[in-house]
C-alpha positions in Angstrom: 37.5 10.3 -82.3 38.7 7.2 -84.4 36.8 6.6 -87.6 36.7 3.8 -89.8 36.5 5.6 -93.2 36.3 9.8 -93.9 34.1 10.8 -96.3 34.4 14.7 -97.6 31.7 16.0 -98.9 32.4 19.3 -98.7 31.2 21.7 -101.4 28.2 19.6 -102.0 24.6 20.5 -101.8 21.5 18.8 -100.6 20.9 15.9 -101.1 24.5 14.7 -101.9 25.7 14.5 -98.6 23.4 12.0 -97.3 23.8 10.1 -100.9 27.3 9.8 -100.2 27.1 8.8 -96.8 24.5 6.3 -97.2 26.9 4.7 -99.6 29.9 4.8 -97.4 28.2 3.5 -94.6 27.0 0.6 -96.7 30.8 0.0 -97.3 31.5 -0.2 -93.5 30.7 -3.1 -90.7 28.2 -2.9 -87.9 30.0 -0.7 -85.0 32.4 0.9 -87.3 32.4 4.7 -87.7 32.3 6.8 -90.1 33.5 10.6 -90.3 31.6 13.1 -92.6 32.9 16.4 -93.3 30.1 18.7 -95.2 29.7 22.5 -95.6 25.9 22.0 -96.3 24.4 24.1 -93.4 21.1 21.5 -93.8 23.2 18.4 -93.2 23.3 19.1 -89.1 19.4 18.2 -89.6 19.6 15.9 -92.5 22.4 13.2 -90.9 20.5 13.6 -87.7 17.4 12.6 -89.3 19.0 9.9 -91.4 21.0 8.3 -88.9 18.0 7.7 -86.4 15.8 6.5 -89.3 18.3 4.3 -90.5 19.4 2.8 -87.3 22.5 4.3 -86.8 24.2 6.3 -83.9 24.9 9.9 -84.3 28.1 9.9 -82.1 29.4 13.6 -82.1 29.2 16.6 -84.3 31.0 19.8 -84.6 31.5 22.9 -86.6 34.7 24.5 -87.3 35.6 27.5 -89.8 32.3 26.9 -91.7 32.8 22.9 -92.0 30.4 20.7 -90.1 32.2 17.2 -89.0 30.0 14.3 -87.8 30.9 11.0 -86.3 28.4 8.5 -87.3 28.2 4.6 -85.7 26.6 1.8 -88.1 24.2 0.2 -86.6 
């Protein structure tokens, strides 16, 4: 899946992945996609809830070798 911007939030603990995601998505235009890499297990629930409450769309998420990857489309 193509992403406009990639955010590396690996090694950061809650709430930093959300803080960094909020800043990064603010730099995008509506409809663009942000790809986020994080190792924070809580990010799955946090990013899902944050995207929904902010009017963004969580397109996909996957986990591989302890790294969670999310694709969020700016609403």
